[in-house]
C-alpha positions in Angstrom: 10.1 -21.7 1.3 7.3 -19.1 1.5 9.5 -16.8 3.5 11.9 -16.4 0.6 9.0 -15.3 -1.6 8.2 -12.7 1.0 11.9 -11.5 1.1 11.9 -11.2 -2.7 8.8 -9.1 -2.5 10.3 -6.9 0.2 13.4 -6.3 -1.9 11.4 -5.4 -5.0 9.4 -3.0 -2.8 12.6 -1.3 -1.5 13.9 -1.0 -5.0 10.6 0.6 -6.1 10.7 3.1 -3.3 14.4 3.8 -4.1 13.4 4.7 -7.7 10.6 7.0 -6.5 13.0 8.8 -4.1 15.6 9.2 -6.9 13.0 10.5 -9.4 11.4 13.0 -7.0 14.5 14.2 -5.2 15.1 18.0 -5.4 17.6 18.9 -8.1 19.6 21.0 -5.6 19.9 18.3 -2.9 23.3 17.2 -2.0 23.7 13.6 -3.1 25.6 10.7 -1.5 25.9 8.2 -4.3 27.4 5.5 -2.1 24.3 5.5 0.1 22.1 4.9 -3.0 24.5 2.3 -4.4 24.5 0.5 -1.0 20.7 0.5 -0.7 20.3 -0.8 -4.3 23.1 -3.3 -3.8 21.7 -4.8 -0.6 18.1 -5.0 -2.1 19.4 -6.8 -5.2 21.3 -9.2 -2.9 18.2 -9.9 -1.0 16.4 -10.6 -4.2 19.2 -12.9 -5.4 19.5 -14.8 -2.1 15.7 -15.2 -2.0 15.5 -16.7 -5.4 18.5 -18.9 -5.1 16.7 -21.7 -3.1 14.0 -21.8 -5.8 16.6 -22.2 -8.6 18.5 -24.9 -6.7 15.2 -26.7 -5.9 14.3 -26.7 -9.6 17.6 -28.6 -10.2 16.4 -31.2 -7.6 19.0 -30.3 -4.9 18.1 -31.6 -1.5 17.5 -29.1 1.3 20.9 -29.6 2.9 22.7 -28.9 -0.4 20.5 -25.8 -0.9 21.5 -24.3 2.4 25.1 -25.2 2.0 25.3 -23.6 -1.5 23.3 -20.6 -0.2 25.6 -20.2 2.8 28.7 -20.4 0.7 27.4 -17.7 -1.7 26.0 -15.4 1.0 29.0 -15.8 3.3 31.6 -15.0 0.6 29.8 -12.1 -1.0 28.9 -10.5 2.4 32.4 -10.8 3.7 33.9 -9.4 0.5 31.3 -6.6 0.7 32.4 -5.8 4.2 36.1 -5.7 3.1 35.2 -3.4 0.2 33.3 -1.0 2.5 36.2 -0.9 4.9 38.8 -0.2 2.2 36.9 2.0 -0.3 34.0 3.8 1.3 35.5 7.3 1.9 32.2 8.9 2.7 31.5 7.0 5.9 33.4 7.6 9.1 36.1 5.0 10.0 34.2 3.6 13.0 31.1 3.0 10.8 33.3 1.3 8.2 34.9 -0.9 10.9 31.5 -1.7 12.4 30.1 -2.8 8.9 33.2 -4.9 8.4 32.7 -6.6 11.8 29.0 -7.3 11.1 29.8 -8.6 7.6 32.6 -10.8 9.1 30.1 -12.1 11.7 27.6 -13.0 9.0 30.4 -14.7 7.1 31.5 -16.7 10.1 27.9 -17.8 10.8 27.7 -19.1 7.2 31.0 -20.9 7.5 29.7 -22.6 10.7 26.6 -23.7 8.7 28.8 -25.0 5.9 31.0 -27.0 8.2 28.0 -28.5 10.2 27.0 -32.0 9.4 23.4 -30.9 8.9 23.1 -27.7 7.0 20.1 -25.5 8.1 18.2 -22.6 6.7 18.5 -20.5 9.9 21.9 -19.0 9.3 21.0 -18.3 5.7 17.8 -16.5 6.8 19.9 -14.4 9.3 22.2 -13.3 6.4 19.2 -12.3 4.3 17.7 -10.4 7.2 21.0 -8.5 7.6 20.8 -7.3 4.0 17.2 -6.3 4.4 18.1 -4.4 7.6 20.9 -2.7 5.8 18.8 -1.5 2.8 15.9 -0.3 5.1 18.4 1.5 7.4 20.0 3.3 4.4 16.5 4.1 3.0 15.4 5.6 6.3 18.6 7.7 6.4 17.9 9.0 2.9 14.2 9.7 3.4 14.8 11.3 6.8 17.6 13.5 5.7 16.7 17.1 5.7 18.0 19.5 3.0 20.9 21.6 4.0 20.6 25.3 3.7 23.7 25.8 1.5 22.4 23.3 -1.0 19.7 25.7 -2.3 20.6 27.9 -5.2 21.3 31.5 -4.2 19.0 33.8 -6.2 
């Protein structure tokens, strides 16, 4: 269960860096709110999924039940998130939205397989958490690596 504490710390670190980037961004920089919302959303999900096993363990659930409940939660939310990106994210290109939907569906299917297995394991659950960490770090690198566009500076 130590890995989940590490994941929670990573998500808090990403959220902290996000706050720093938002505070120190130039006032004239073009802003893509959906990227920031995605980065914050994925980081909060990592935090939630990392703390869920500790909460369930506090209620004396056995490990198989913890991984089943975790897989149900992670699978449903990740799949719905992929559907929402496909339907509502108008800033991303269609092929990127389809790709995100396919990855989210894949993570959802992996969780369903874990739910239907006779012995529920933590492996698929960890893969789902790693997906959200990857997503938040990828979006963070896109934001930090983004150079300012010339037409975004005030003309004086």
